C-alpha positions in Angstrom: 134.8 102.7 105.3 133.4 105.9 106.7 130.0 105.7 108.3 128.8 108.5 106.1 130.0 106.8 102.9 127.5 105.0 100.6 127.8 101.3 101.0 125.1 100.8 98.3 124.4 103.4 95.6 122.1 103.4 92.6 123.1 105.8 89.9 120.6 106.8 87.2 119.0 103.4 87.3 116.1 102.6 84.9 114.3 99.3 85.1 110.9 97.9 84.0 109.0 94.7 83.4 108.2 94.6 79.7 106.9 97.9 78.6 106.0 99.0 82.2 108.8 101.2 83.6 109.1 100.8 87.4 112.2 102.9 88.1 113.2 105.8 85.9 116.6 107.5 86.2 116.6 106.6 90.0 119.6 107.7 92.1 119.9 107.0 95.8 122.5 106.2 98.4 122.5 103.9 101.4 124.9 105.1 104.1 127.2 102.6 105.6 126.3 101.4 109.1 122.8 103.0 109.0 119.2 101.7 108.8 117.7 103.1 105.5 114.0 102.8 105.0 112.5 102.5 101.5 108.8 103.6 101.5 106.2 104.5 99.0 103.0 103.2 97.4 102.5 99.6 96.4 104.1 98.8 93.1 106.4 101.8 93.4 109.6 99.8 93.0 110.7 99.2 96.6 111.2 95.4 96.3 112.5 95.9 92.8 115.4 98.0 94.3 116.2 95.1 96.7 116.3 92.7 93.7 118.6 94.9 91.8 121.0 95.2 94.7 120.9 91.4 95.1 121.4 90.8 91.4 118.1 89.0 90.9 117.3 91.6 88.3 119.7 93.6 86.2 119.3 97.3 85.6 118.5 98.2 82.0 120.4 101.5 82.4 122.6 103.0 85.1 124.8 101.5 87.8 124.0 99.5 91.0 127.0 99.8 93.2 127.6 97.4 96.2 130.7 98.5 98.1 131.9 100.3 95.0 131.4 97.3 92.6 128.7 97.5 89.9 126.4 94.5 90.4 125.1 94.8 86.9 128.5 94.0 85.5 129.3 91.0 87.8 129.6 87.5 86.4 128.1 84.6 88.3 131.2 84.0 90.5 131.5 87.6 91.5 127.7 87.8 92.1 127.8 84.8 94.4 130.7 86.3 96.3 128.8 89.6 96.7 125.7 87.8 97.9 127.6 86.1 100.7 128.1 89.6 102.1 124.3 90.1 102.0 121.5 88.8 104.1 117.8 88.9 103.0 114.7 88.7 105.1 111.9 87.8 102.7 108.2 88.7 103.1 106.6 86.4 105.7 110.0 84.7 106.4 110.0 82.2 103.6 111.2 79.4 105.9 111.7 75.8 104.5 108.6 74.1 105.9 110.1 70.6 106.0 113.1 71.8 108.0 113.3 72.5 111.7 114.2 76.0 113.0 117.7 74.8 113.6 118.1 73.4 110.1 116.6 76.6 108.5 119.3 78.7 110.2 122.0 76.2 109.4 121.1 76.0 105.7 123.3 78.9 104.5 126.2 77.7 106.6 126.0 74.2 105.1 125.4 75.6 101.6 128.2 78.2 101.5 130.9 77.0 103.9 132.8 73.8 104.7 132.6 74.3 108.5 132.4 71.2 110.7 128.9 70.4 112.1 130.0 71.1 115.6 130.9 74.7 114.7 127.8 75.1 112.6 125.8 74.1 115.7 127.5 76.7 117.9 126.9 79.4 115.3 123.2 78.5 114.8 122.6 78.6 118.5 124.4 81.9 118.8 122.2 83.4 116.0 119.0 82.0 117.5 120.1 83.4 120.9 120.5 86.8 119.2 116.9 86.8 118.2 115.6 85.3 121.4 114.7 81.9 120.1 117.5 79.6 121.3 114.9 77.3 123.0 112.8 76.9 119.8 115.6 75.2 117.8 113.9 71.8 117.5 110.5 73.2 116.5 109.1 73.1 113.0 107.9 76.3 111.2 104.3 75.0 111.6 104.7 75.0 115.4 105.8 78.6 115.8 103.9 81.9 115.5 104.2 84.4 112.6 106.4 86.7 114.7 108.7 83.9 115.7 108.9 82.7 112.1 110.1 86.2 111.1 112.7 86.1 113.9 113.9 82.7 112.7 114.2 84.1 109.2 116.3 87.0 110.6 118.6 84.5 112.4 119.1 82.8 109.0 119.7 86.1 107.3 122.6 86.9 109.7 124.0 83.4 109.8 126.9 84.2 107.5 127.6 87.5 109.3 126.7 89.7 106.3 127.6 93.4 106.0 124.3 94.3 104.4 120.8 93.0 105.4 117.7 93.8 103.3 114.3 93.5 104.9 111.3 93.1 102.6 108.2 94.0 104.6 109.4 92.6 108.0 106.3 94.0 109.8 103.6 92.8 107.5 101.0 90.7 109.2 102.4 91.1 112.7 100.4 92.0 115.8 101.4 95.2 117.6 103.6 93.4 120.2 105.4 91.3 117.7 105.8 94.3 115.4 107.5 96.3 118.1 109.7 93.4 119.0 110.8 93.0 115.4 111.5 96.7 115.0 113.6 96.7 118.1 115.5 93.7 117.0 116.3 95.2 113.7 117.7 98.3 115.4 119.7 96.4 118.0 121.2 94.0 115.5 122.2 96.8 113.2 124.0 98.6 116.0 125.5 95.6 117.7 126.9 93.9 114.5 127.8 97.1 112.6 125.5 96.3 109.8 124.1 98.4 106.9 120.3 97.7 106.7 117.7 98.5 104.0 114.2 98.2 105.3 111.1 98.1 103.0 108.0 98.8 104.9 104.6 100.5 104.9 104.4 101.0 108.6 105.2 104.6 109.2 105.4 104.6 113.0 107.7 101.7 113.6 109.8 102.5 110.5 110.4 106.1 111.5 111.3 104.9 115.0 114.1 102.6 113.9 115.4 104.2 110.7 118.3 106.7 110.4 117.5 107.6 106.8 114.2 107.5 104.9 113.7 107.4 101.1 110.2 107.7 99.7 109.8 106.4 96.1 107.3 107.8 93.7 106.8 108.0 89.9 109.9 105.8 89.4 112.2 108.1 91.4 112.9 109.7 94.7 109.9 111.7 95.9 111.5 112.7 99.2 114.4 111.7 101.5 116.1 112.6 104.7 116.0 111.8 108.3 112.7 110.6 109.8 112.0 114.1 111.2 112.8 115.7 107.8 110.5 113.3 105.9 107.8 113.8 108.5 108.1 117.5 107.9 107.7 117.0 104.1 104.5 115.0 104.7 103.2 117.6 107.3 103.8 120.3 104.7 101.6 118.5 102.2 98.9 117.9 104.9 99.1 121.6 105.5 98.2 122.2 101.8 95.2 119.9 102.1 94.0 121.3 105.4 94.3 124.9 104.1 92.4 124.0 100.9 94.8 126.1 98.9 95.2 123.7 96.0 91.5 124.0 95.2 91.6 127.8 95.8 94.6 128.1 93.4 92.7 126.2 90.7 89.7 128.5 91.2 91.8 131.7 91.0 93.5 130.4 87.9 90.1 129.8 86.2 88.7 133.1 87.2 91.6 135.2 86.1 91.8 133.3 82.8 88.1 134.1 82.2 88.8 137.8 82.8 91.8 137.8 80.5 89.8 136.4 77.6 86.8 138.7 78.3 88.8 142.0 78.5 91.2 141.0 75.7 88.2 140.7 73.4 86.7 144.0 74.6 90.1 145.6 73.9 90.3 144.0 70.4 86.8 145.1 69.6 87.6 148.7 70.7 90.7 148.8 68.6 88.9 147.4 65.6 85.8 149.5 65.7 86.9 152.8 67.4 90.6 153.2 66.6 90.7 151.6 63.1 87.0 152.4 62.4 86.2 149.1 60.9 82.5 149.2 60.0 82.3 145.8 58.2 80.1 142.9 59.3 83.0 140.9 60.7 86.1 141.6 62.7 89.2 143.0 60.9 92.8 142.1 61.3 93.1 144.8 63.9 90.8 142.9 66.2 92.9 139.7 65.9 96.2 141.5 66.5 94.8 143.6 69.4 93.2 140.6 71.0 96.4 138.6 70.9 98.4 141.5 72.3 95.9 142.0 75.1 95.9 138.3 76.0 99.7 138.3 76.3 99.8 141.4 78.5 96.8 140.5 80.6 98.0 136.9 80.8 101.3 138.1 82.3 99.4 140.2 84.9 97.1 137.3 85.7 100.1 135.0 86.1 101.6 137.5 88.5 98.4 137.3 90.6 98.3 133.5 90.5 102.0 133.2 91.4 101.7 135.6 94.3 99.0 133.4 95.8 101.1 130.3 95.0 104.0 131.7 96.9 101.8 132.8 99.8 100.3 129.4 100.2 103.8 127.9 100.6 104.5 130.0 103.6 101.2 128.9 105.1 101.9 125.2 104.4 105.4 125.6 106.0 103.7 127.1 109.0 101.3 124.1 109.2 104.1 121.7 108.7 106.0 123.3 111.6 103.0 123.0 113.8 102.6 119.3 113.0 106.3 118.1 112.8 108.1 120.9 114.7 109.8 124.1 113.5 113.3 122.5 113.6 112.3 119.5 111.5 110.6 121.8 108.9 113.7 124.0 108.7 116.0 120.9 108.4 113.8 119.6 105.5 114.0 122.9 103.6 117.8 123.1 104.2 118.2 119.6 102.8 116.2 120.5 99.8 118.4 123.6 99.3 121.5 121.5 99.6 120.2 119.1 97.0 119.2 121.8 94.4 120.5 120.8 91.0 120.2 117.1 91.8 117.4 115.5 89.7 114.5 114.6 92.0 111.4 113.0 90.5 108.5 114.2 92.5 104.9 113.0 92.1 102.2 115.7 91.8 101.3 115.3 95.5 104.8 116.4 96.5 105.7 118.8 93.8 104.4 121.7 95.8 107.1 121.1 98.4 110.0 120.5 96.0 109.8 123.2 93.3 111.7 126.3 94.0 112.5 129.1 91.5 116.1 130.2 91.4 115.6 133.9 90.6 114.3 136.5 93.1 114.4 139.8 91.2 112.5 141.4 88.3 109.7 139.8 86.3 111.2 136.3 86.9 110.8 136.8 90.6 107.1 137.8 90.2 106.4 134.7 88.1 108.0 132.2 90.6 105.6 129.5 91.7 107.4 129.2 95.0 109.3 131.6 97.2 113.1 131.2 97.5 114.0 128.6 100.1 116.1 131.2 102.0 112.9 133.2 102.5 110.9 130.2 103.6 113.6 129.2 106.1 113.9 132.8 107.4 110.1 133.0 107.9 110.2 129.8 110.0 113.1 131.1 112.1 111.2 134.2 112.8 108.2 132.1 113.8 110.4 130.5 116.5 
């Protein structure tokens, strides 16, 4: 399989618990041989994605493909065969507390193979050596630290030489030294064993350091994705919006121009009704109503042009801020990825919508009413910036 091919792919997946929808029309790919990080807010569906891939939960709609096979359509025998090609590192390790370190790592070998005990011993020692714990084989889980327990769990996860390893919050609760060791171990094992890894984590620094591809989940879909530098640029762009205060300014401009539209539309309606049509009655005539509606439409378009001009201008300023924080090259790469993915449904939460929306028309009235400048113009502006 090509390293760029998708070893795991979710296509238009929808899943929820009861009436609560967690994932909505989610599509994402996990490249073969790479470390892919899943990030996002708590409760955003990251662990749910792992459960769907492992077959613990079944998607209510869509396909969950593992090496081209749809997990949602597998029977029990097929699912068990697929799981033998997967390894799972659970939150906090999930070691069997009444088994020694050796027996914990040997458990999947004894459960799923008929290997002789001598060979199992050699494999267990080899896996423990890979995580730097060969000397701890006789200890009990209560006798080792949290970081060591996580490494024992990793040795157990790779005992059957899986092709895919899923890590559910491997850095949670670790001290900085243990965290760095765990991150380095994940990277080294992935490269040395030719694995495909999916890493769920909230730790930005370490995750970005070891990941090849980052997917941020939000509102049941993909909020942003790309290389760590590209995703860092997306976040820097949003920080630029906050630092510039342009979201508040945009809301204020919208409110002010709407007030002026209503005010001048009524003046115009009154002028048409009283002066042009010479209505001298106590109330307003039909001319006032028609003229006011017409004026609101015309002035509303002019007001929208003003608001949209500011909206487009603020994107250039946020791009500039993002380039200062994440680097011009990373900001350009993020915009180019977004341009390449245009036409692919992307579910962006409100906090990231400003980065993702891009109108497709440049000319005429449609161009004046675009909320965001064309991506080509934004990329060119960054290139001129140097």
